[in-house]
N, C-alpha and C positions, 0 to 999 in steps of 0.2 A: 384820245387824248383826255376826252371827259371820264372812261371808264378809268385811266391810270388815276388822273385824282381825286374820283369816290374812292379807290383802291386805298389811296395813301390817307385819306380823310378816313376814312375807315379803320387804319393801322394806328391812326394815330389814337382817335378814340378809344380803341382797346387797350392802348399804351398809358394812356392819359387814367384809364379807369384800373388798369391793374395796379397802377403806383399809387394812385389818388387813394384807392382802398386798402392801402397797407399792405397789400402781396408782395413789392417789391421789398419794402424793408424788413418783410417778415423772414422773406428770403436770403437778407443779409444779415440776421440775425442767425439763421440754421448756418449761412456761410462759415461767421465766426467761432459758431458752437463747434462745427464740425472741425476746425483747423483746431482750438483746443486739445478735443478728443486724439487728434491724430498727433498732435506733440506731445501727448501725455502717453501715448501709445496705448490707449483705451480701448479694450476688445470687447468690453460690453454693449450692452443695447443702449443706444446714442439717444439723448434727450434733444437732439437738433430739433426735429418736428414738433416737441412739447414748446421750446422757444420758441419756435417762428407763429404757432399758435396764440402763444401768450402774448405776442407781438400785436397782431391783430386784434387782440380783445384791446389791452390797453391804449393804443394808436387810438383805436377808432374811441374808445372811453372819451380819451384828451380830446378829440375832436370835436365832443358831444359839448364842451367847454370852453371852446377856443377863447384864445388870449383875448383882449379887447385891444381893440385898433383904435389907430390915429382915426382923425378926422377924414373922414371918406375912403380910410384906406382898410381894404381887403384882400387878402393873399388872393391867387388863383385856385387853392387848394380849398379854401372855404367857398369859392363861388362856385366849385364843383360839388361840392357837399351840398350846398344849396339846391342845386338844382336836381341830385341824382340821392337823396338821404336813404333811401330804399337799398340802394347797392353799399353804402356805408355800415347799415344795421344787420345786412345778411354777413357780408364776411365777418362783423364780430362775433354774431350767430355762430357762423363757421368754426370760427377758431375758439369758442367754447366748447362746442362738441368735439373739437378733436382733443382739448385739453383732458376733458373728461375721459375721451377714450384712451390716451395716452397714459395717464397716472393709473388707469385699471389695469393698462399693460404690463406697466413698468412695475407698478406692486411695489413702490419704495417709499415705505412712509415718511422717510426724512424731507422726501421731495416735497411732501406737503406744504410743510414748515418753509421751507428755503423760498418757495414758491409764494408762500402767504406773507412772508416779510420785504420780499422785493416787491411784491404787487402794491403790497401797502403805502410803499412809497412811490410808487409810480401814479395810482389812483389819487393819492389826496395831492398832488401837482397841480392837477387843474381845477379842483372844487372851487367855485368864487365865493362859498359862505365863510371858509377858512382865510382868516389875516383880511376881512372882506374893507377893515380901514385905508388899507394898505393896497386896494386894487383887486383884492380879492386872490386865493391860493397861495401853494409855498411858493408859485412862480413870480409872489408880488417881490421877495426876498429877493435883493440885487445880487445877480450873477449866481443863482442857487440851481437856476435851470440845468446852466451847462455841468454844473459838478451832478447835481442829480440823475442826470442821461447817461453821464460816464459811470457813475456808480452803479445803477443799474443794469447797464449793458455789461459790467468787469464783473459784476456777480453773477448773473446769470450764463454768461459765453464762456467765463474764465474761472472763478471760484468752485461753481458747482462742479463744474468739469473736473476740476483738480482735487476736489473731495471725493466723489466718485471713482478716481482711478488712484486713491490713497497717495497721492503727491502734495508738495508742500504747494499750497496756493498763493503764496505772499508778491512772489514775483510777478507771477500771472497775473495778478490781481493790478499789479501797478503798471504792467505793460499795458493792460488791456484799457484801461482807465485812462491812461495818457493818450495813446491811440485813438479811442471814442470821441475822446475832449477834443484833439485835431481834429477831428472830422466833424466836429459838429460845431463849431465854430464858425465857419461857413454859412450854415443855416441861419446864425444869429445873425451876421452881416447881412445876408437876404433880408432878414426879417427887420432888420433895424431902422428902416423907415415906416415900416408898417406896425409895429408894437406901440401901443399907446404908454404914455412917460411913466405908468405904475410899472409897466416891466423893463427890469434895468439889465439889460444882458453886458456881455464884454464888450462889445462894442461902443455901446453907450457911455461904459466906464474909461475907456482908454482911448476909442476910436479904432474903425474898420480897419485902417494900415496897421496899426499896432497889434490889433486881434490875427493880424495874417501871420505875423513875423512868431507873435507866441504862441499861435498853432503849429508852424513849421518847427519850432524847439521842442514841443509838447511829442511831435510826430517823430522826430529824429533821437529824443530819450527813449522813446519805447523803441527806436531799431536798435539801440545797442543791447538793451536789454535782452530781445532777442539773439544778439548776434553772440554777444557775452555770455548770458546765462542758456539760453535754449539752443545754442552752438550752430543755429540757421547760418548756411553758406552767406559770407559777405556780399559777394560780387553780385548774383542775381538779386539778392534782396536789395541791394543799393540802387539798382535798375529800377525794382519795382519802387522803393522810397521816393526816390527822384519821379516819377511819374505822380505819386500821392501829392508831393511837395507842390509839382507844378500844379496840380488840380488846384490846391488850396491857393495857391498866388492868385490864379487866373480868376479866383471868386469873387476878385477885389480888383476892377471895379464888380459890380454887380452884371452877375450873369442871367441869360434865363433860366426860368422855373426848373425845366428837364434837367439842366445842366447841375444843380442841386440835387434833385429828386431822383434823376436817374442816374448819372454818372457817381456823383460823389456816395449816395447811399449803396451803390453797386461796387463801390472798391472792397468790402469784404470777398467777392468773388473772386477776385485777381488774389487776393494772399491765400483762398485756399487752391486758388488754380496753381500757384506757385508751387506750393508745397506738394502735386500731385506731380508738376514737372521735374520736382530737383533731381528724381533717380535718373534723367534723361538727360540732364546740365551737366 
């Protein structure tokens, strides 16, 4: 029994490190990018690895300027980062190295401009010397956190793949923006009690329960776009989105940290998995 408990604790430690060092969310961005490339029937060199590496850098950078917390409030991710700062820096260093390698390998000058634009928005978000009087960072603007995250994710995982495939990007952008925003809201619900009053997210503005229903509304509008514009079969997609919607609903009341960081952040893998299963359904 002791050996089994030791194994479980080691496994939990590995999973926690994998998730908190942003490898899991980087994988989610990889999955969303591949899903877009499949939607557009893109046959060229994928940018999924490049997007995943950029996620390691951007999320790692944001952790360095963790948003101000309420009195005595600190997230588990922040606690882990304080105990293992070198691991967080190693993931950022790895991401930066992979970005450089991928940009050289892809050899597309336009990509540099795209990522400079997306990176500028993402990197300016947490910096404390911006809008300092309001709390610091662009995150101090009420509601901006949700919009900015959805905007950057939609741009790098939908717009850039569409442009590289020579396809219209507008509906892809709208769908991905709505889908990402829907799955970001549960994280705002989780953090509502920890965030300082200077950070005003959607749950602060309309309440956690109303935020859950708003997230489901955004989710199902993205579903309609996938069915009507991208012609995905509605029966299997309905089943998957019912699961997505249930996961969002169960985020209120507050669930354990792994529920958000592991389950909800991992939902893009299910979307990509469904695409590969469609020929057999």
